[in-house]
N, C-alpha and C positions, 0 to 999 in steps of 0.2 A: 350580145354575150360572146364576142369574138376573142376576148382576152383569155389566155391560159394561165392557170394558177398552179404553182407547185406546192403540193401539200405533203408535209412529212408524215410518216407513219406514226401511229400511236405507240406508246403513251405520250401525251402532251403535258409537259410539266410547267406549271406556272409558279413564279416566285417573285416576291417583292424585293428581293436582293438585287441591287444595282452595282455597277462598277464603282460609282462614287461612294456608295455606302461601305463597300469593302475597303476601298482605299482609306476612307476616314477611320474605319475601325483599326486598320494597321497603323495609321498615324497616331491615333490615341494610344495604342499599345506601345508605341515607341517613346511616348512622353516620359515615362520613368527613367529610361536610359538617357534621354535628351536632357532632362532637368538635372540629373546627376552629373552629366558631362559638363554642363554649364556651371553647376555649383563647384565642381572640382577644378576646372580649367579657366573659369572666369569669362570675362568679356571677349577675349579672343575666340573662344569656342562659339559664343553666340554670334559673333561676326561671321565666322565660317559658315554656320548654319544658315544665316540670313542670305549670304552671297550665293551659296550653292542652290538653295531653294528658289530664290528670286531669279537667278540666271536660268535655271531649268524651266521655270514657267514662262519666262520671257522668250527663250529660245523656241519653245514649242509654239507659242503664240505667233511669233514673227514668221517662222517657217510655214505654218499653216495658212497665214494670211498671204504670204508671197506665192504659195502654191495654189491659192484659191480653194483651199480645203476647209471643211468644217472645223472651227476652233473647238478643241476638246479639253481646254485647261480646266473646265468645270468638273471633270471627272476625278481631279486631284491626283492623277497618276504621276504628273510631272512634279507636283509638290512632294510626293512620296519618294520619287527618285532622287530629288535634290536633298531631301532629309537623310536618306540612307547613305548617300555619298558623303555628306558631312559627317555622319557618325563613324565613317570609315577613314576619316582624315585626321591627322594630328591638329591640335589647336594652333600650332605654329605655322600651318600652311598659309602661304601668301595669297592675297586676293586673286592674283592672276591665275594661280593654279586652281583655285576653286572655280573660277569662271571657265577655264579650259576643260576641267573635268566635267562640269555640267553640260557644256556644249557638246562634248564628245558623247556623253551618255544619251542625251536627247536627240541630237541631230544625226550622229553617225550610227549609233546602235539601235535607236528606236525609230525615228521618223524615216530615215532612208530605206528602212526595211518594211515600211508600210504602216508604222504607228503601233499603238497599243494592240497587243495580241499577235503581232507579226514578228517581233524581235526574237532572235534565236538564242540570245543570252541575256542575263540580267544586266540592264543598263548601268546600274550603280556599281556592280562588281566589275563590269568591263572597264568602266572609267577608272576605278581604283587601280586595276591591273595596268592600265595604260599609263597612269601617273606614276605608279611604282616602278615600271620599267624605264620611263623617261626621266624621272627625277628621284632616283633611289635615295640619295642623301637627304633631301628635304622630307621625303615620305617616311623615313626611318629615324628622324630626329624628334625626340619627345622631351617635353619639359613638364616635370611634376613638382609642385611646391617650390617653384623657382629654380629647380636644379635640372639640368639636362642629363639624361641617362638612358640606358637601354630598358626595354620592356622586360617584365619578369620571365617571359619565355626565352628571350635571348640570354638572360642570366642563367636560366635553367640549362639551356643548351651548352653553355660554357662550363657546366659542371658545378656551379655554385648553388647555394641554398636560396630559397625564396620564402616569403611570408604568405602562407596559404590564406590566412584570415583577411589580410589586406587585398589579396587577389579576388576573393569571393565578394567582399564588400565593394571594392573598387578603388581603394586608396593606393593606386599604382600608376605608373606611366603607361601610356597607350593612346589609341585613337579616342576621339571624343565619346563614342558610344559603346566601346567594347569592354571597358574596364570593370563595370559592376555586373557581376553574374546575377546578383539578387535583383537588380533593376530590370535586367533583360528577362529573367524568368517571370517576374510579375506581369510584364507585358505579354509574354508568350502564353501564360495561363489565361489571360483575358481573351486572347484570340481563340484558344481552344474552347473555352466556356461559351463564347459567342458563336461557335461553329464556323469560324472563318477559315481555320486551318485544321488539318488532321495531324495527329501525333505520329503518323506512320513514317513520314520522311525523316523528321528530326530524331526520333527514337532509334530508327534503323541506322541513321548516320552516326549518332553518338555511340551506340553499342558496337558497331563495326570498328569505329576508331579506337575505342577502348580495347577491343580484342586485338587489333593490329598492334597497338601500343604495348600490350602485355606480351605478345608473342615475339615482337621484333625489337622492342626497346631494351635498353641496357638494365632497366630496373624491374623488369617483369611486371607483375600485377601489384606493385607497391601502391597503396592507396593514396598517399600524399603526392606521389609523382603523377598519378592519373588525374587527381583533382586539380593539380596545378595546370595540366594540359587542357582540361575541360574549361577551367576558369579564364584561361589566357588566350591571347592571339585571335580574338574575335570569333572563336568557335561557336559560342552560344548565339551571338548575334547572327552569324551566318546560317546556323542550323535552323533557327526558328523564324527568321525574318527574310532570308534571301533564298535559301534552298527550297522554301515552300512557295515561291513565286508561282502564281497560277499559269503564267504564260510559258515559262521555261522549265517547268517540272512535268513529269508524265501524268496522264490522267487516269491510267489504270492502277488498281491497287497493287498488283504484282509488279508493275513497272515502277511504282513509287518505292517499293522495297529494293528492287535492283538498283535504282537511282541512289537510294540511301547508302547501299553497300559500296557503290562506286565512290560516293563522296567520302566515306570513311577511309577507304583504301588510299585514295588520292591524297587526302589530308595527311594520313600517316606517312606516305612515301615522301611528300614534300617536307614534312617536319623532321623526320628521322634521318633521311638520306639526302635532302636538298640543302642548298645554301641558306635558305630562309628559315627563320624560327617559327613562322606563322603557317602559311600554306593553305588557309581556308579559301581565300579569294581565287587562287588558281584552281583549287579543287572544284569549286562551284562552276567556274567557266568551262573547264574540261568536261565536267559531267553534263552541263547544259548542251554541249556539242554532241553528246551521246544520246540525248533524249529521243531524236527521231528514230534511231536504231532500236532503242529500248521499246518504244511504242509500237514499232513495226512487228516485233516478236511477241508482244504481250497483249495487243488488242485482239479480242476473240473474233473468230470468223462469224459472219452472218449466218443465221440458221438456214440450213439446207445447202451451204457451200462447203466444198472441201471433201465431200464424200467420194467413195469409189465409183467409177463409171462402169456401167455394165454394157 
């Protein structure tokens, strides 16, 4: 009995929840938005989804084989990353852009930092921002019903009117998975009911953004203006499916509230005062970078530490 064992202190929590089951639940929750996107944008959308997802899985497999690491594609995290990236791309995205985005997400953001659980920002969001900066024209070109045009948020920012019902249902131009607020919320409620995510981050995020919009926007707390912003620009997709990422979000309750507030403020700043009409992707990336600091100030001290010395 010469071996030493490190035993953590009680309580010991046992759970049947696994990484693969969590990823599968999120993938299932994304199906309404995915199906609606394919229905709206047709075969080009399905092709984008197939390429990004397939490339993400293949990249992870090849890298882990070359590095003689355990292959983890069975946890479905690469599938989820590829699907999320696809839902944040226009259906007109060329195949090489889909491949480049997936490789960047898996190789640069995820695997080179140690794999699942070690990445410092959401891989899908990082890849989207990378593509948006590198290929702005292609990433902001949207075709709906055979006509190329701007997204409703871009139209709104230009001072023109938008159709709120179309925005809520999803009959508008946009990325594959962001257009239907209804489809996204159906998936989000599934995650909440199954206990996969808490409403703390998305609710804090959305409430902070609405408050920021009302205080600093040109329309005050006009209901139609606020609903248009909530339904457009990938805000719902980002709030419920990417801001709640286990790896890149704070673990403490107070930290999650602070994180949600940061997300709301950043999104408001980018949308109202920035050049982009969207802002969600950059808000999530910036907030991801703040998570270590947020956790540092919100994680409670161990019992018996931090008291006065006598």
